[in-house]
N, C-alpha and C positions, 0 to 999 in steps of 0.2 A: 151664558153662565147661569146655572141655577144655584142660588144660595141655599145652604142647609144650616139648620141649627145643630150644633155639636153638643152631644150629651157626654157626661163624664165617663159612661161605660163604653165609649167609642161606637155608639150608634148615632144615627143622624135622622133628623126630621126634614122631609122634603117640603117645598112650598105647598104641595098638595096635601100635606099632613101625614104622609106615610112614614113609618119608622123603618129605616133601612140599615143594613149592616155597613161596617167600614171595609176598607180595602183589604186589610189583613184577614178578615173573615172570608172575603171573596177568594183571596189567594189560597187560604187554608182549605176551603171547600173544594177548590179546583185541584188541590194536591201540589201546589207550587211551594208551599212552605214546609213540606215534609222533610227536606234536607237541612232545615235550620235547626240549630241546637235549641232545645226548650228547657225551661226551668231555671234559666239564669236571670232570676228576678232582679238581682243587684245590678246587672248590666242594663236591663231594661229601665230600671228606676233611674240610673245614672243618665241614660240617654234622654229620658223625660225631663230631668232637671236641667241638662244642657240645653235642650230645645226651649224650655221655659226661660232660661237665662238669655239665650239668643233673642227670643221674642222681646224680653224686657230691655235688652241692650238696643235693639233696633228701634223701639219706640221711646228710648231715652229715659227709662224708668228703672234701670238696673242699679241696685245697691251692691257694689262689689264686695262689701264686707259680709254679705249674707250667703255667699256662694263659696264652695270648696275651691281652693287654689288650682287644683288640677282641672276642675270643671270650668273655672274662670278662664284658664288658658285656651280651652276649646271655644268658649264664647268669644274671646278676643280674636281667635283665629278666624271665626266666621265674620267678624267685623272687618278684618283685613281683607278677606276674600271679597266682601261686598264693595269695599273701596277700590281694590285692585282691578276688579272686573267692571267697575263703574255701573253697578246694578242700580237702576232707578226704582226704588221701593214704591210699591203701590199698596200692598196689604200684607200683614203678617198673620199666620194661622187662620187663613180664610176658610170657613166652612163652605163646601160646595158638594153638589151631588149630581148624579146622572139618574134622573127619574125613570127613564125608559129601561135602563139596564139594572136599576134597583140597588144602588149603593151610594155611599157618601164618603167624604174624607175632609181633613183639614190640611190645606196646602201650607207647607212651612213658610214659603215666601212667594208672593206674586209680585212680579216686577217687569220692567223693560230692560232687556239686555241687548245691546247693539241695535236698538230701535225696535225690537220684537218682543211681544208678550212672552214671558218666560215663567215657568214654575221652577223653584229651587227646592231641593231636598237636602237637608243637612244630615250627613251620615257620620256617626260617631264610632262605628265599629268596622268590621270587615266589609268587603264587597261581596254581595250575594247575587246569584244569577237572576233572581226575580225582580231586582230593582228596576230594570227597564220596563217590565210589565206593570209594576206598581205605578210608575210615573206615567205610563200610557193610560192607565185607568184614571189617574188624576187629570190628564189632558183631555180625556173624553167628557169631562164635566164642563168644558168650555165650548162656546158656540163658534169660536175661531181657532185657527191653528195656534198651538202653543209649543214653544221650545221647552225641552226637558233637560234640566241641568242638575246633576248630583255633585255635591261638594263634600268630599271626604276630609274630615277634620282629624287631627291627631297623627298617628303613625303613617297613614297612607298619604295624607296631605296632597290631594290632587282634585282636579275637576274632571267630570266626564259628562259630555253631552250625549244623550241617547237620541239617535236619529233613524233607527231602523223602522221601516213601515210595518214590517211583520209583527212588531211588538203590539200594534193595535189589533191585529187579527187575533193574537193570543189573548190579549186583554178582554176583547169582546167575548171570546169563547169562555174564558174564566168566569166572567159575569153571568153568562148564560147558564153554565153548569151550576154555579152557586144558586142562582134563582130557581133552577129546576129542582135542586136538592131541597131548598127551603119549601117549595110548593109541595113536594112529595112528603116532607116531614109534617107539614101542616094538613095533609090529607086532601089537598086540591091539586088538580092537574090542569 
């Protein structure tokens, strides 16, 4: 696993010192986010606040009085999922990268689930087709096999483990296309 420094602008610094884009930028460059609605800043901000609340709850530093009651409900739902699935927490919001493919990310939750290394993504909205690819890109930042578990909070209230091997083929292709586009934009080939 390559650790990355997470910047506020969702770029990452690799151990080698390279500044690389995040997974959303990779997926956007490869055309996988074209079907996503854009411009809903309120929903994106809400998702960020819920993720921050989950992080604080997980490390035992959440002040419930500082969070909107509807968002607190989602934070507490994540806590129930963690307990019900017996997730053995290792790290929260872990910055990682894949230097060879040129991207980084912050993993929502790194844990052991049923004895295996697992990454968990907390989803606060709908289910989108790019999620398995997003999580395959996250998994490619690790040196060992990683299980990919999405937990949908709120209305969907479900868990989904992504297991398709072809997700990794698509993920590598996305990263390659994104790197190619960056190189052409920068004038190098």
